[in-house]
N, C-alpha and C positions, 0 to 999 in steps of 0.2 A: 546394355541395352540391346534391345531385341532388334530384329532385323525390320520388322513391321515399323517400330518406332523409326528408326532411322529413313525409312521409305517415305513414311509421313512427314518428318521434319524435312526433309530433300523437295518433296513436292508441295510443301506448304512455303517454303522457304521460297522457290520456283514462282509460285501464283502470286504470294504477296509481292514480290519484287516485281512482278508484270503490273498488278494492279496499279504499285504506287506510283511506276515509272507512267504508267496511262492516266492516272487520275490527279496526281498533285502537280500543280503547275512549278516547273522549274523555275522560274523568275523570283520567286518570293520566298521558295524555301529551298533554294541551291539542289544540288543533285544528291537525291538520297539514294542509297544503296542497302538492300537487306544484307548484311553479312551472316546472319546465322538465325534459327529458330531452333528453340527450347522448347519442346513439347512435355506435357505432364504423362504420366504413365495410362492416366485413365481416359487422355485427350479431352479433357473438360477445358483444359487452359494451354496458352501459348506465350513464352516472351520472347519477341519480337526484337534482336539486336540489329541497331540502323546505324549507317554512317553517313554524314550529310558533309559534301564537299561545297564549300561555302563559307562566307565569313561568319562572325560570331550571332548577328541579328538573324541570319539565315538560317543558321543552326538551331537558334530559340522557336523561331517560326516554323521550323517542320516542325519539331515536338509537339507542340500547339497545335498545329494542324492535324498531324496523325491523330492525336488524342481526341480531339473533337470530331472528327469523321470516323473514329475505331467502328460504332455501329456498322456505319455506311459498308466499310471496307472489310467488316467479316460476314456482312449480307453479301458481298460480292466475290468472297472468298468461299462460301457457303455454295453460290451457284457453279463456282469453279471446279472444286475439289469434292466429290461426294465422298463422304463420312457419318459416320452413325452421328457423330455429334460434331460440331462444328466448333473449334477451341475458340474461348474468349481472350482475345488479342490484349496484348500489352505490350506497347512500345518503350523501348529502353536505347539509348544512346551508347553506342559500343566504341569506346575511344581505346580498344586495344590498338589499332594499327597507328593510332597518333603515339600511343606510350613504347611501342616498337620502333619508331623513328627516332624517337626522344633518345631510345638506349643505344640505336645505331650512329647517332650523332656523337653519344658521349664515347662511343668505343673508337670512331675516327677522331675525336679530340686527342684522345688518348694515346693512339697512334701517331699522330703527328709527332717530329723530332723537335725539342725546345732550341730555341735561337740562341745560338751563342753570342755572351757577351762578351 
């Protein structure tokens, strides 16, 4: 991956995270964090990986709100980040942290000594 593409990814990640923090209410959607942004090489599209701290309803609601407000959020990104093309955003729930925590719990359970009978 080129250095320029990495810099654009980090810039978009920071800007989208700030916009989401500012624009999306925490009460109904939980706390939304931008974990990563994957930008296409032509900069025309970007997949935004989000994490949501909250219950299942809040997670579902967060994805709906982000997808419904995609155009507006994209416009805010265009104002904050000056690029030749503003990538079309696509929001995806990133469950890698949750999967990692599950693996850690399994490993901890394996390390526990079995009770003597």
